C-alpha positions in Angstrom: 110.7 107.1 111.5 107.8 107.9 113.8 104.3 106.6 113.6 101.6 109.0 114.6 99.0 106.9 116.6 98.0 104.1 114.2 95.0 102.1 115.3 95.0 98.4 114.2 91.7 98.6 112.3 92.5 101.8 110.4 93.9 100.9 106.9 95.8 104.2 106.4 98.1 106.2 108.7 100.8 108.8 108.7 104.4 108.3 109.4 107.4 110.7 109.4 110.7 110.0 107.8 113.8 110.5 110.0 117.3 110.1 108.5 118.8 110.0 105.0 118.5 106.3 104.1 115.8 106.8 101.5 117.2 110.0 99.9 116.5 111.1 97.2 113.0 109.4 97.1 112.2 110.6 100.7 113.8 113.3 102.7 114.1 113.8 106.5 110.9 115.3 107.7 108.6 114.0 104.9 105.2 112.8 106.0 104.1 109.5 104.5 100.7 108.1 103.7 101.0 104.4 104.7 98.5 101.8 103.6 98.7 99.2 106.4 98.1 95.6 105.4 98.4 96.4 101.6 99.7 93.8 99.2 103.3 94.5 98.4 105.7 93.5 95.6 109.5 93.9 95.1 110.2 97.5 94.3 107.6 99.0 96.7 108.5 101.3 99.5 107.3 99.9 102.8 107.1 100.6 106.5 108.5 97.7 108.6 109.5 97.1 112.2 113.3 96.9 112.6 114.2 93.2 113.0 116.7 93.9 115.8 114.7 96.7 117.6 111.0 96.1 117.0 109.8 99.2 118.7 111.6 101.2 115.9 109.8 101.6 112.5 111.9 101.8 109.3 111.0 102.7 105.8 112.8 100.8 103.0 112.4 99.6 99.5 111.4 95.9 99.2 114.0 94.3 97.0 113.3 90.6 97.1 110.9 88.2 98.9 112.8 85.3 100.4 111.7 82.3 102.3 112.7 83.8 105.6 111.5 87.4 104.9 112.1 90.5 102.8 115.5 91.8 101.7 115.2 95.6 102.0 117.5 98.4 100.9 117.5 102.2 101.3 117.6 104.2 98.1 120.7 106.1 99.4 123.6 103.6 98.8 125.8 105.6 101.1 123.5 105.2 104.1 123.6 102.2 106.3 120.7 100.5 108.1 119.2 98.0 105.7 119.5 94.3 105.0 123.2 94.6 104.2 123.5 95.2 108.0 120.7 93.2 109.6 119.7 90.6 107.0 116.2 89.8 105.9 113.1 91.3 107.7 110.6 88.6 108.7 107.3 88.8 106.8 105.3 89.5 110.0 107.3 92.7 110.6 106.1 94.3 107.3 103.4 96.8 108.3 102.3 98.5 105.1 103.1 100.1 101.8 103.9 103.7 101.4 101.4 105.3 98.9 102.4 108.9 99.0 104.5 111.6 100.6 104.0 115.2 101.7 107.0 117.4 102.0 106.4 120.3 104.4 107.7 123.7 103.2 111.2 124.7 104.1 111.5 127.8 106.3 113.4 129.7 103.5 110.6 129.2 101.0 109.0 132.6 101.4 109.2 134.0 98.0 106.4 133.6 95.5 108.6 131.5 93.3 109.7 129.3 96.3 106.1 128.8 97.4 105.1 127.9 93.9 107.9 125.4 93.5 107.0 123.8 96.9 103.3 123.7 96.0 104.1 121.9 92.7 106.2 119.2 94.4 104.8 119.0 98.0 102.5 116.0 97.5 103.6 113.1 95.3 102.9 109.4 95.1 105.7 107.1 96.1 106.1 104.8 93.2 107.6 101.3 92.9 111.0 100.8 91.3 110.8 97.6 89.3 114.6 97.8 88.5 115.4 97.2 92.1 116.2 93.5 91.7 118.8 94.4 89.0 120.4 96.8 91.5 120.6 94.0 94.1 122.5 91.7 91.7 124.9 94.6 90.8 125.9 95.1 94.4 
């Protein structure tokens, strides 16, 4: 994930998704509207600093708040790179909540039907998943 010039006093910013860990909710190349400093709850999708490489930003779903930080998972169970690998993410590394996503058009979407389908689905809110704690117990 890349962050495009966030200033500390600006409450909203844009970040870009890289990789498959949040598929199908987010796809590689999606642009995210991030609300920095927003209150978060389990089930929210958030932007965090990676606990082992803090210059790297990650986007994950917040599963459970623990004493030592957040347990986070990607929505793609086949992808690695979440708390199953690096444990909890300390509270101070949570940057903000993802409010929405913009999916740029694919190069092959040139037909009227393709453009219409893209326009209908290009901008969407990123919603919380309240069932996420049940999924954690099932793993």
